[in-house]
C-alpha positions in Angstrom: 116.9 97.3 72.8 117.5 101.5 73.2 113.8 102.1 73.9 113.8 99.5 75.9 116.4 101.0 78.2 115.4 104.7 78.4 111.9 103.0 79.3 114.3 101.2 82.2 115.5 104.6 82.8 112.1 106.2 83.3 110.5 103.3 85.2 113.4 104.0 88.1 113.6 108.0 88.2 109.7 107.5 88.4 110.5 105.0 91.6 112.9 107.7 93.1 110.6 110.2 92.8 107.3 107.9 94.8 110.2 107.2 97.5 110.7 111.1 98.2 107.7 111.2 98.6 107.2 109.0 100.8 109.9 110.3 102.9 108.6 113.9 103.1 105.2 112.5 104.0 107.2 110.3 106.8 109.1 113.4 107.7 106.4 115.7 107.9 104.3 113.5 110.3 107.2 112.5 112.5 107.7 116.5 113.2 103.6 116.8 113.6 104.0 114.0 115.9 107.1 115.8 117.6 105.5 119.2 118.0 102.2 117.0 119.8 104.1 115.5 122.4 106.3 118.9 123.5 
């Protein structure tokens, strides 16, 4: 039960890291497009 809970926590933090990376890439792309448009 404890091991399962720990694995679940690691999985959630992994998802948060992936989301953070996706947002960072999306932000960088938006910024690059904005610079090109200017």
